[in-house]
C-alpha positions as CSV (number, residue, x, y, z in Angstrom):
1,M,31.1,-12.8,-48.8
2,D,32.1,-9.2,-48.6
3,L,30.0,-7.1,-46.2
4,A,30.4,-3.4,-46.0
5,G,32.3,-2.5,-42.9
6,G,33.8,-6.0,-42.5
7,P,33.4,-8.0,-39.3
8,N,32.2,-4.9,-37.4
9,G,29.4,-4.3,-39.9
10,L,28.3,-8.0,-39.5
11,V,28.1,-7.7,-35.7
12,V,26.0,-4.5,-36.0
13,L,23.7,-6.2,-38.5
14,V,23.2,-9.2,-36.2
15,I,22.5,-7.0,-33.2
16,A,20.0,-5.0,-35.2
17,I,18.2,-8.1,-36.4
18,A,18.1,-9.5,-32.8
19,A,16.8,-6.1,-31.5
20,V,14.0,-5.9,-34.1
21,S,13.1,-9.6,-33.4
22,G,12.9,-8.9,-29.7
23,I,10.7,-5.9,-30.2
24,L,8.4,-7.9,-32.5
25,V,8.1,-10.7,-29.9
26,V,7.3,-8.2,-27.1
27,L,4.6,-6.5,-29.3
28,W,3.1,-9.9,-30.1
29,L,3.0,-10.9,-26.5
30,L,1.3,-7.6,-25.6
31,V,-1.4,-8.0,-28.3
32,A,-1.9,-11.7,-27.7
33,G,-2.0,-11.2,-23.9
34,R,-4.8,-8.5,-24.0
35,V,-8.3,-9.7,-23.5
36,D,-11.1,-7.2,-24.0
37,S,-14.3,-8.4,-25.5
38,S,-17.9,-7.3,-25.2
39,R,-21.2,-8.8,-26.2
40,S,-24.8,-7.5,-25.9
41,I,-28.2,-8.9,-26.1
42,V,-31.8,-7.5,-25.6
43,V,-34.2,-9.3,-23.3
44,H,-38.0,-8.7,-23.1
45,A,-38.2,-7.9,-19.4
46,P,-37.9,-4.7,-17.3
47,V,-34.5,-3.9,-15.7
48,D,-35.6,-5.0,-12.2
49,R,-36.7,-8.4,-13.5
50,A,-33.4,-8.9,-15.5
51,W,-31.4,-7.9,-12.4
52,E,-33.0,-10.7,-10.4
53,S,-31.5,-13.2,-12.9
54,I,-27.9,-12.0,-12.5
55,R,-27.5,-10.7,-9.0
56,H,-26.6,-14.0,-7.4
57,F,-23.4,-15.2,-8.9
58,P,-23.4,-18.9,-8.1
59,T,-26.9,-19.3,-9.7
60,L,-25.9,-17.2,-12.7
61,H,-22.7,-19.1,-13.3
62,A,-24.3,-22.5,-12.8
63,R,-26.9,-21.8,-15.4
64,H,-25.1,-19.6,-17.9
65,G,-21.3,-19.7,-17.3
66,K,-19.4,-21.1,-20.3
67,A,-17.5,-23.3,-17.8
68,R,-20.7,-25.3,-17.2
69,H,-19.9,-27.3,-20.4
70,L,-16.5,-28.2,-19.1
71,C,-16.8,-28.2,-15.3
72,R,-19.5,-29.7,-13.0
73,F,-19.6,-27.4,-10.0
74,E,-21.0,-29.5,-7.1
75,E,-20.9,-26.9,-4.4
76,W,-20.6,-23.1,-3.8
77,T,-19.6,-21.8,-0.4
78,L,-19.5,-18.3,0.9
79,R,-16.0,-17.5,2.1
80,R,-16.4,-13.8,2.8
81,G,-19.1,-11.1,2.7
82,D,-22.8,-11.3,2.4
83,G,-23.0,-13.0,-1.0
84,E,-23.8,-10.0,-3.2
85,R,-22.0,-6.8,-2.1
86,P,-18.4,-5.8,-3.1
87,G,-15.8,-7.9,-1.2
88,T,-17.9,-11.0,-1.3
89,I,-15.9,-14.1,-2.2
90,W,-17.5,-17.3,-3.4
91,R,-15.7,-20.7,-3.8
92,G,-17.0,-23.1,-6.4
93,S,-15.9,-26.7,-6.1
94,G,-16.3,-29.5,-8.7
95,I,-14.8,-31.6,-11.4
96,W,-12.8,-30.2,-14.5
97,D,-11.6,-32.8,-17.0
98,S,-12.1,-35.6,-14.4
99,D,-9.9,-33.8,-11.8
100,Q,-10.9,-32.0,-8.7
101,Y,-11.3,-28.2,-9.3
102,W,-12.1,-25.1,-7.2
103,A,-12.2,-21.4,-7.9
104,D,-12.5,-18.3,-5.7
105,V,-14.5,-15.5,-7.3
106,E,-14.8,-12.0,-5.8
107,I,-17.5,-9.5,-6.5
108,V,-15.4,-6.4,-7.0
109,W,-18.2,-3.9,-7.5
110,T,-22.0,-3.6,-7.9
111,V,-24.5,-1.0,-8.9
112,P,-27.7,-2.6,-7.5
113,G,-30.2,-3.0,-10.3
114,R,-27.7,-2.0,-13.0
115,E,-24.3,-3.8,-12.9
116,I,-22.2,-6.5,-11.2
117,A,-18.5,-7.1,-11.8
118,L,-16.5,-10.2,-10.9
119,S,-12.9,-11.3,-10.7
120,L,-11.1,-14.6,-10.4
121,R,-9.0,-14.5,-7.3
122,R,-7.6,-18.0,-7.3
123,D,-8.2,-21.4,-8.8
124,S,-6.7,-24.9,-8.5
125,L,-5.3,-24.7,-12.0
126,G,-3.1,-21.7,-11.1
127,T,-4.9,-19.4,-13.7
128,H,-4.7,-16.4,-11.3
129,R,-0.9,-16.5,-11.3
130,G,-0.8,-15.5,-15.0
131,L,-3.5,-12.8,-14.8
132,R,-3.6,-9.1,-14.2
133,H,-6.6,-6.7,-14.1
134,H,-9.1,-9.5,-14.7
135,V,-12.7,-8.2,-14.5
136,G,-15.9,-9.6,-16.0
137,S,-19.0,-7.4,-15.8
138,L,-22.7,-7.5,-16.6
139,R,-24.4,-4.2,-17.2
140,L,-28.1,-3.6,-17.6
141,E,-29.6,-0.6,-19.6
142,S,-33.3,0.1,-19.8
143,V,-34.5,0.3,-23.4
144,D,-38.1,0.9,-22.4
145,A,-40.4,-0.3,-19.7
146,A,-40.4,-3.9,-20.9
147,T,-37.1,-4.2,-22.6
148,T,-33.5,-4.3,-21.3
149,K,-30.1,-4.4,-23.0
150,L,-27.7,-6.6,-21.2
151,T,-23.9,-6.3,-21.9
152,W,-21.2,-8.7,-20.8
153,R,-17.6,-7.4,-20.9
154,L,-14.5,-9.5,-20.2
155,R,-11.1,-7.8,-19.6
156,A,-7.8,-9.2,-18.5
157,R,-4.0,-9.1,-19.1
158,L,-2.4,-12.5,-19.7
159,R,1.2,-12.1,-18.3
160,S,2.0,-15.8,-18.5
161,P,3.3,-17.3,-21.7
162,R,1.4,-20.5,-20.7
163,L,-1.9,-18.7,-20.7
164,I,-1.2,-16.9,-23.9
165,L,-0.4,-20.2,-25.6
166,E,-3.6,-21.7,-24.1
167,R,-5.6,-18.8,-25.5
168,L,-4.2,-19.4,-29.0
169,R,-4.7,-23.1,-28.7
170,A,-8.1,-23.3,-26.9
171,G,-9.4,-19.8,-26.4
172,S,-12.9,-20.9,-25.4
173,R,-11.6,-23.1,-22.6
174,L,-9.5,-20.3,-21.2
175,R,-12.4,-17.8,-21.4
176,A,-14.5,-20.3,-19.5
177,R,-11.8,-20.3,-16.7
178,L,-12.1,-16.5,-16.8
179,L,-15.8,-16.7,-15.9
180,D,-17.1,-16.0,-19.4
181,Q,-21.0,-16.0,-19.4
182,G,-23.4,-17.2,-22.1
183,L,-25.9,-14.4,-22.9
184,R,-28.0,-16.5,-25.3
185,S,-29.1,-18.9,-22.6
186,L,-29.6,-16.0,-20.2
187,K,-31.9,-14.3,-22.7
188,V,-34.0,-17.5,-23.2
189,E,-34.4,-17.8,-19.4
190,I,-35.4,-14.2,-18.9
191,D,-37.7,-14.1,-21.9
192,Q,-39.4,-17.3,-20.9
193,S,-40.0,-16.1,-17.4
194,E,-41.8,-13.1,-18.7
195,Q,-44.3,-15.1,-20.8
196,P,-47.8,-15.5,-19.5
197,A,-48.5,-18.8,-17.7
198,P,-50.6,-21.3,-19.7
199,G,-54.3,-20.3,-19.7
200,E,-53.5,-16.7,-18.5
201,T,-55.5,-14.0,-20.2
202,L,-53.5,-11.3,-21.8
203,P,-54.6,-7.6,-21.4
204,L,-56.6,-6.4,-24.3
205,S,-53.9,-3.8,-25.1
206,E,-51.5,-6.6,-25.9
207,T,-51.6,-8.1,-29.4
208,P,-50.0,-11.4,-30.3
209,D,-47.2,-9.5,-32.0
210,S,-46.3,-7.8,-28.7
211,V,-45.9,-11.0,-26.7
212,A,-42.5,-12.5,-26.4
213,T,-42.2,-15.6,-28.6
214,A,-41.4,-19.0,-27.1
215,P,-37.7,-19.8,-26.6
216,L,-35.9,-21.4,-29.5
217,P,-34.5,-24.9,-29.2
218,P,-30.9,-25.1,-27.9
219,D,-29.4,-25.3,-31.4
220,R,-31.3,-22.2,-32.5
221,L,-30.6,-19.8,-29.7
222,P,-30.8,-16.1,-30.7
223,P,-27.4,-14.5,-31.6
224,E,-25.3,-12.4,-29.3
225,T,-24.0,-9.0,-30.5
226,T,-20.2,-8.7,-30.2
227,V,-18.9,-5.2,-29.8
């Protein structure tokens, strides 16, 4: 085979191919390692009522965290802070895939009545060692006096090839470890809490159409909006 430039040309060609391949691998790792997703849902409750459902992280995560389908948290202990303000660290302990599991979660910032942001600081699976800039936040926006838009955003950089492979193989499980929250179940809980108690008389100004409907069965939960 006659290559232009002889052996030197072949060496240059091999180096060029290797360089391009390396660049492509780096770009793929950067893209695959970036987590930035956002989902929104509207609840039929005022902002202050919706805030009461999200302000206490252990309760929120036990009822609506995606990890609840994979991990049975048996105990939450307060390791630092007052439980709700920035700097607070909660430790959840339980069972994941039949093995003992724990996770330390820090509240990194709050805007009382409007937003709470969380970060995984450590866990027994070593997830934290492959993470950078991990933040999950819940933000509330008032639509009107009786309606609130709730937005969940999850951001992180996966710097570990192991985490990137786990994301490609079982993304939902990895997101659960990153504190992903389920908005549909949260909507059902909040909407249901705003319905009148059985036998309660509605104000004359409220028509049947203005009353929140009963929650759908589990297999018919309202959709979340992904941004």
